[in-house]
N, C-alpha and C positions, 0 to 999 in steps of 0.2 A: 768506294763511294760513287765513282763515275758510272759504273754499271748500274748501281741501284738507282741513281738519279735518272739515267736514261730510261730505265724501266718505268719509273714513276711518271715521267713526262709522257711516255707512250700511253700509260693507263689513263692519265688525265685527258689526253687528246681523245681517246676512244670513248670515255665516259661523257665528255663534253659534247661530242658528236651525237651521242644518243639523246642528249637533252636539247639538241638543235643549236648548239653554241660552238664558237671556235675555242681552241685551247687557250687563247689569250684571255678569255673571259674568266679563267680560273687562276687565282694567285696561290702559289705554293709557299706556305710559311714553314720554314725549316725549324722544327722545335728543338732548340739547342740546350735545353735544361740538362744539367749535369755533364754535358760534353765540354771538352777543353777548347780553349781559344784556337788551337791549331786545327781542330775539326771544323770550326766555323769558318776559318780563313780558307781552308781547302774547299768547303762548299761554296764560298764566295767566288773562288777562282773558277769553279765549274759553272758559275752563272746564277747561283742563289743570291738574292738581294734582301729577301724578307725573312726575318728570324724571330721566333717566339720564345719568350721566357716566362716561367711561372712565378718566380720569386723575385721581389724587388731588389733585394740585396745582391743576388747573383746577376741580375740584369744590369745593375749599376756598375758592378765590377767589370763586366764584359764591355759595356759602353766605354768605360775609361781605358781599358787595355787594348781594344781593337781599333786600329786607326783607319781601316777602310770604311767607306760610307755605306752603312747598312740601314735598312728600314726595320726598326725594332717594334715588336708587338708585345704588349703585356697580356698574356692569356690566362694567367692564374688569378686567384682571389686577391683583391686589393683592399687593404685596410685603410681607413680614412687617415690614420697618422702617417701613412707612407705616400700619400698622394703628392706631397710637395717634392718628392724625389723624381717622380715619374713625369709630371706635367712639363711639357717642353722638350722631353727626351725621346718620346715614342711616337710612332706614326699613328698608332691606334691602340686604345684600351678596350679589350674584348669583354671585360668581366664586370660591367656595372650592373649591380643588382638591387640598388635602393636609391631613393631620392636623396637620402643623407649623403651617400657617396657622390652622387652627381653634383650636389651643392658644394661639396668640398673641392671637387675638380673645378667647378665654376670659380670658386674663391681663389684658388691657386692660379688659374688661367688668367683671371683679371689682374692679379698681382704681377704675373710675368708677361702680360700683354700678348697672350697667344690664344688661338682658338684650338681647343682640344677635341679630337674626333674620338667617339666612343661607340661601342655596341652594348646593347642590353643583353645580359646573359639570361636565357630562358631555360628553366628546368622542365622541359617538355614532358619527360617521363615521370616527373614528380618523385625522383629518387631522394630518399632521406640523406644519402651520403654526398649529394651534389649541391653546389651553390646554385643561385639563380632564382628568378621569380616564376610563378606559374603563368601559363598562357592567359588565363582569365584576368590577370592583374596587369598585363602589359600596357594596355591602352591608357590606363590612368597614369602610369609612370611616364609614358611617351608624352602625354599632354603637359605634364609638369616640366619635363626636360625641355620641351619646346620653348619654355619661357626663359631659359638660361642663355644669356647673351654670348658667352664664351665657350659653350659646349655644343658640339654638333653631333646629333645622333645619325649614324650612317647605316644602321641596320641591327642585326641580331646574331647572337652566338648561342650554340648549345653544345653540351658534352653528352653525347648519347651513351646509353648503357654499354658496358663491354660485353660483346656477344661473340660466340664462336661463328655463327652464321650472320654475315653483314645484312642479309635480307631482312632480318628481324628489326633492324633499325630504319627501314625504309619509311615506315609510317611516322616515325619521329621527325625525320628530315622533311617529309612532305608537310607535316603539321606546321613546322617553322616557316616553310616557304609560303604556305597558305596564310599564315599570320602576317607575314611581310606584305603580301598582296592586299590583305584586308586593311592594314594600317595605312599603306600608301594611298588607298582610295579615299581616306579621310582628308587628304590634302592639308595636313597640319603644317603650319609655318615652321621653318628651321629643322624640319625632319625629313630624312631620306631613309628608305629601307632597302637600298640597293645592295648592301653587303650582307651576305649570309655566311658566317664562319661556322662550318659544320663538317664533320668527317675527319677521322684520324687514320693512323697507319692501317688499321684493320678494316675500315669501312668507308674510306674516302671515295671509292668508285661509286658506290650507291648514293652517297651524299651529293656528288656532282650530278649524277643522273636526276636527282630531285632538286637541283637548283643551287647548290653550294657555289659561292664565288671565291671563298678562301678555304683551303684545307690545311690542317695543322699536322704535319708529318715529322716524326722524330725517329723512332726505331727503324722504320722501313728505309730511311735514308742513312742514318749514322750507325745503325747496328744496335745491339742490346745495350741497355744502360747498366753501368756499374754504380749502384747506389752507395757502395762502401767508400768510394773516393771522397 
């Protein structure tokens, strides 16, 4: 894992440089879904502090069993009935895709007296198999979320199509970056678009070149997943 992590850090630095930013401008989220507690603790010892999980149940189990202080990110689909478990436990929810979900996060955040940071998940490529709202619907949702007292929009997330050639996703990442710039220009209260969570193991270098601030990397760091476990 050490060699893999060193390689990832070098690629992050090189790609950030191409976009005119220092490597510190990019946060590596180690996507730990399906990987055991021991792998997460090893990554932490090597300097990883941000970890992403897709499923609430697995996330909660790991939060309870791992004692070192980690920044947890929920990057998978969040059902409204699971919101109560996540609020107050994660640094950032990446996958808000409806006003109904945002309002549920608001309700739980008020109850727990916390401010919850979120990203809106945008289905830039309009893939049927993916969650997220379309680019043209984002502004309306942003305006509604801005009215919520205990929810803070920090930016946007997208899951780009899986492609053999990462260059094919450059336009997807650029579109999300352009969207973030357009929304920021509106100067809406309570809203920031400074976080762009985009790019995974196969295309994170292109994503960083196009402005990603957070990349979600699992297999390139931990190795191939065993879904049978």
